[in-house]
C-alpha positions as CSV (number, residue, x, y, z in Angstrom):
1,M,-96.1,81.2,77.8
2,A,-97.8,80.3,74.0
3,F,-95.1,80.7,71.2
4,A,-96.2,81.6,67.7
5,V,-96.2,79.1,65.3
6,G,-96.6,79.0,61.5
7,S,-99.5,76.6,61.3
8,R,-101.5,78.9,63.6
9,S,-100.8,81.9,61.3
10,S,-102.9,83.4,58.4
11,L,-102.9,86.2,56.1
12,G,-106.0,88.5,55.0
13,F,-106.4,90.9,52.7
14,I,-108.6,93.8,51.1
15,A,-108.4,96.1,48.4
16,E,-107.9,100.0,49.4
17,T,-109.5,102.8,47.4
18,T,-107.5,105.2,48.6
19,F,-103.6,104.3,49.0
20,G,-102.6,103.5,52.3
21,V,-106.2,103.5,53.9
22,T,-108.0,100.5,55.0
23,P,-111.7,100.5,54.0
24,T,-114.2,101.1,56.9
25,T,-115.3,97.9,59.0
26,P,-113.5,95.6,56.3
27,T,-114.0,91.8,56.3
28,L,-110.7,90.7,55.0
29,A,-110.5,87.5,52.8
30,T,-108.1,84.6,53.4
31,L,-104.8,84.6,51.4
32,P,-103.4,81.1,50.9
33,V,-99.8,81.2,50.8
34,R,-96.7,78.7,51.0
35,S,-94.7,81.3,52.7
36,H,-93.8,85.1,53.3
37,S,-91.8,87.7,54.6
38,L,-93.6,90.8,55.1
39,N,-91.8,92.9,57.7
40,L,-91.2,96.6,58.7
41,T,-88.0,98.1,58.2
42,K,-86.4,101.6,59.5
43,E,-83.6,103.4,58.0
44,R,-80.8,104.6,60.6
45,L,-79.6,107.7,61.6
46,T,-76.1,107.9,63.2
47,G,-74.3,110.5,64.8
48,A,-71.3,111.8,63.2
49,D,-69.9,113.8,66.5
50,I,-66.2,112.9,67.0
51,Q,-65.7,112.4,70.7
52,A,-62.5,112.4,72.3
53,D,-63.4,109.0,74.2
54,R,-64.1,107.7,70.6
55,M,-68.1,106.3,71.9
56,L,-71.0,106.8,70.1
57,R,-73.9,109.4,71.6
58,T,-76.4,109.2,68.9
59,D,-78.5,106.5,67.1
60,R,-81.8,107.5,65.5
61,H,-84.5,105.6,63.6
62,G,-85.8,107.3,60.3
63,N,-87.9,106.6,57.3
64,R,-90.4,103.6,57.7
65,T,-90.5,100.7,54.8
66,V,-92.5,97.8,54.9
67,G,-92.2,95.0,51.9
68,G,-91.4,91.4,51.3
69,S,-92.2,88.5,49.2
70,I,-95.6,86.2,49.1
71,E,-94.9,82.9,48.1
72,V,-98.2,81.2,46.3
73,D,-99.1,78.1,44.7
74,L,-101.5,79.9,41.8
75,R,-105.0,78.6,41.7
76,K,-108.3,80.1,40.5
77,G,-110.0,83.1,42.2
78,D,-107.6,83.5,45.5
79,F,-105.0,86.1,44.2
80,D,-106.9,87.9,41.5
81,A,-106.6,91.0,43.4
82,L,-102.9,90.7,43.8
83,L,-102.4,89.9,40.1
84,E,-104.7,93.3,39.3
85,S,-101.9,95.1,41.7
86,A,-99.0,93.3,39.6
87,F,-100.5,94.5,36.2
88,F,-101.5,98.1,37.5
89,N,-105.1,97.2,36.0
90,S,-108.2,95.8,36.3
91,W,-109.5,92.7,34.6
92,A,-111.8,93.3,31.9
93,T,-114.4,90.5,32.2
94,N,-111.3,87.6,32.1
95,T,-108.7,89.4,30.9
96,L,-105.9,91.5,32.3
97,K,-103.1,93.3,30.5
98,V,-100.5,95.6,31.7
99,G,-101.9,99.1,32.5
100,T,-100.7,102.3,34.5
101,T,-103.2,102.2,37.8
102,L,-101.5,101.7,41.1
103,K,-103.9,99.1,43.1
104,S,-103.1,98.9,46.7
105,L,-104.0,96.5,49.3
106,T,-104.5,96.1,53.1
107,I,-102.6,92.8,54.2
108,E,-102.6,91.6,57.8
109,D,-100.6,89.1,59.3
110,K,-102.7,87.2,62.0
111,L,-100.9,85.3,64.7
112,A,-103.6,83.4,66.1
113,D,-102.1,81.3,69.0
114,I,-100.7,84.5,70.3
115,S,-103.6,87.1,69.4
116,Q,-101.1,89.5,67.7
117,H,-102.1,90.8,64.2
118,R,-99.5,93.0,61.9
119,L,-101.2,95.1,60.0
120,F,-99.8,96.6,56.1
121,T,-101.0,98.9,54.7
122,G,-100.6,100.6,51.0
123,M,-99.2,97.5,49.7
124,V,-98.7,97.3,45.8
125,V,-97.1,94.4,44.0
126,S,-93.4,95.8,42.7
127,S,-92.7,92.4,40.7
128,M,-94.1,89.1,40.3
129,S,-92.4,85.9,39.1
130,V,-94.0,82.9,38.0
131,S,-92.3,79.4,37.8
132,L,-93.7,76.6,35.8
133,A,-91.7,73.3,35.8
134,P,-92.8,69.1,35.2
135,N,-94.0,67.8,38.7
136,Q,-94.5,70.7,40.0
137,M,-97.4,73.3,41.1
138,A,-97.5,76.8,39.3
139,Q,-95.7,78.7,41.7
140,V,-95.8,82.8,41.7
141,T,-93.7,84.8,44.3
142,F,-95.2,88.5,44.4
143,E,-92.9,91.6,45.7
144,V,-94.5,93.5,47.7
145,V,-93.9,97.1,49.0
146,G,-95.9,99.7,51.1
147,K,-96.9,102.5,53.3
148,D,-97.0,101.2,57.0
149,M,-97.3,98.6,59.5
150,T,-98.8,98.7,62.9
151,I,-99.2,95.9,65.5
152,S,-102.5,95.4,67.5
153,S,-104.0,92.5,69.5
154,T,-107.2,92.4,67.5
155,S,-107.8,91.8,64.3
156,V,-108.8,94.9,61.9
157,S,-111.6,92.7,59.9
158,A,-115.2,93.3,61.3
159,S,-116.0,89.5,61.2
160,A,-113.7,86.0,60.6
161,Y,-111.9,86.2,57.6
162,T,-113.8,85.3,54.5
163,A,-112.5,81.4,53.3
164,S,-110.4,81.0,50.3
165,S,-111.7,78.9,47.5
166,T,-111.6,75.2,47.0
167,N,-110.0,75.4,43.8
168,E,-106.8,73.1,43.4
169,P,-103.4,74.8,42.4
170,F,-102.4,74.8,38.7
171,S,-99.7,72.9,37.0
172,A,-98.5,73.1,33.6
173,D,-97.6,69.5,32.7
174,C,-100.5,67.3,32.8
175,K,-103.1,69.9,32.6
176,G,-101.4,72.7,30.6
177,S,-99.9,73.9,27.3
178,L,-97.2,76.0,25.4
179,K,-97.4,77.6,22.1
180,L,-94.4,79.2,20.3
181,G,-95.1,81.3,17.5
182,G,-98.8,80.2,17.8
183,S,-98.0,76.5,17.3
184,T,-97.9,74.0,20.5
185,V,-94.4,72.6,21.4
186,G,-93.6,69.7,23.5
187,Y,-90.0,70.0,24.1
188,I,-90.2,73.1,26.8
189,S,-88.9,71.6,30.1
190,T,-89.0,74.9,32.2
191,L,-90.3,78.3,32.3
192,E,-90.0,81.3,34.4
193,F,-90.7,85.0,33.8
194,S,-91.3,88.0,35.9
195,L,-93.5,91.3,35.3
196,N,-91.3,94.0,37.4
197,N,-93.0,97.2,38.1
198,D,-89.5,98.7,40.0
199,V,-91.8,100.2,42.8
200,T,-90.4,102.4,45.5
201,P,-91.5,104.5,48.4
202,A,-91.5,108.2,47.9
203,F,-91.0,110.0,51.4
204,A,-91.4,113.7,52.5
205,L,-90.4,116.0,55.5
206,G,-92.5,115.5,58.3
207,S,-93.8,112.0,57.7
208,C,-91.5,109.1,58.2
209,E,-94.1,107.0,56.0
210,A,-94.1,106.6,52.5
211,Q,-96.6,109.6,51.1
212,Q,-96.8,107.6,47.9
213,L,-95.4,104.9,46.0
214,A,-93.3,105.6,42.7
215,Y,-93.1,103.3,39.7
216,G,-90.8,103.0,36.5
217,M,-91.6,100.7,33.5
218,A,-93.3,97.5,32.9
219,T,-90.4,94.9,32.6
220,V,-91.6,91.5,31.7
221,E,-88.4,89.0,31.0
222,G,-87.8,85.5,31.5
223,T,-85.8,82.1,30.7
224,L,-86.8,79.1,29.1
225,T,-84.9,75.2,29.2
226,A,-85.8,73.6,26.2
227,Y,-84.8,69.8,24.6
228,M,-82.4,70.6,21.6
229,V,-84.8,68.9,19.1
230,D,-83.4,70.9,16.1
231,G,-81.8,74.4,15.3
232,S,-85.0,76.5,15.0
233,L,-84.6,78.4,18.1
234,L,-80.8,79.1,18.2
235,Q,-81.8,80.4,14.2
236,S,-84.4,82.4,16.1
237,F,-81.7,83.7,18.3
238,I,-79.3,84.3,15.3
239,D,-81.6,86.3,13.2
240,E,-83.1,88.2,16.0
241,D,-86.7,87.0,15.1
242,S,-89.3,88.2,17.1
243,T,-92.1,85.5,18.0
244,S,-95.0,85.2,20.6
245,L,-95.1,82.8,23.6
246,E,-98.3,81.3,25.3
247,V,-98.7,78.9,28.0
248,E,-101.7,77.7,29.7
249,I,-102.2,76.2,33.2
250,D,-105.1,74.3,34.8
251,D,-105.9,72.7,37.8
252,P,-107.3,68.7,37.5
253,T,-111.0,69.9,36.6
254,G,-109.4,71.3,33.2
255,T,-112.0,74.0,33.0
256,N,-110.5,76.2,35.2
257,G,-107.3,77.5,33.7
258,Y,-105.4,80.8,33.3
259,T,-103.2,81.6,30.1
260,W,-100.4,83.8,29.9
261,T,-99.5,85.2,26.7
262,M,-96.6,87.3,25.6
263,P,-97.5,88.4,22.1
264,K,-93.9,89.7,21.3
265,I,-90.9,88.3,22.8
266,K,-87.1,88.6,21.2
267,I,-84.5,85.8,22.4
268,N,-81.4,87.6,23.9
269,S,-79.3,84.4,24.5
270,A,-79.1,80.7,23.3
271,N,-77.0,78.6,25.6
272,V,-76.5,74.7,24.5
273,P,-74.1,73.2,27.1
274,L,-72.6,69.6,27.4
275,A,-73.6,68.5,30.7
276,D,-73.4,65.0,30.9
277,A,-74.1,61.8,28.5
278,K,-78.0,62.4,28.6
279,E,-80.3,64.9,27.1
280,R,-79.0,68.0,25.6
281,F,-80.9,71.4,26.1
282,V,-80.8,74.9,25.0
283,E,-81.0,77.8,27.7
284,M,-82.6,80.5,26.5
285,S,-83.4,84.4,27.8
286,F,-85.6,86.7,26.5
287,V,-87.7,89.9,27.0
288,A,-91.3,90.6,26.2
289,L,-92.1,93.9,24.1
290,Y,-95.2,95.8,23.3
291,D,-97.4,94.5,20.9
292,S,-99.6,97.0,19.2
293,V,-102.4,94.6,18.2
294,S,-103.4,93.0,21.6
295,G,-101.6,96.5,23.2
296,T,-99.6,95.1,25.7
297,V,-96.5,93.2,26.7
298,L,-98.2,90.5,29.4
299,Q,-101.9,89.3,29.2
300,L,-103.5,86.9,31.3
301,D,-106.9,85.1,30.5
302,R,-109.3,83.4,32.7
303,N,-110.4,80.6,31.2
304,G,-113.9,78.8,32.1
305,A,-114.4,82.0,34.7
């Protein structure tokens, strides 16, 4: 008997036109991932009858929810559909801004060694977290929520998955730059930020599946750790100033980069701990706010596309 192993597993995806409906005779594209935790879960309905023998009689399954995380090393092209889902918008040439259009995907988890395929439909990115640090690929985690899951011995894809690109992952150290207030700085050690859409399934009587997905405000928050070089960052926190944050990441070619821009951020904390005899750091949290000039809280640009 064969056992499923991770090295023989793969994810395929395709954008949906109608929420929760896989396009007819689709050909899925390969989604290169570090790991994922996609699953189907169900609510439990437990009987409340009081029995003289104290033993439970009823346990039923209720509403079905699908979701989980998809962890990737970001690179040019392969994740643009997931990025659109995270931003609730479509690429305008090479620019992506926060919008209001729910964009869903069909995602298939293929276990090739045992010929099993879990098909997830109506999958939308509820939140996206970006982690940038020295000696690390640009890591992104997509938290997804969807409609339903089925399992089959055959793939929904009409033909073999379209191969992912040969582009290498981005990094932010040797092939990147960071600007605060429009000026390039070289003292930021780590940067992490997230875009949270607060997506939840909406259920109705007569069906265990989500009939639609509800979503809230697009919240962009993050943290950065900087070497303590002067008092300017602390003063910005004290004065409640607004500034801008821009970070460019690229692959070894130096021509395929993506640039993340938060045109208006406000620093909400600035801690300067003394940990040891070496470097002193300032640890800061920030929130991105709507900028009337760019019309967004977060913007992503593809360079050299």
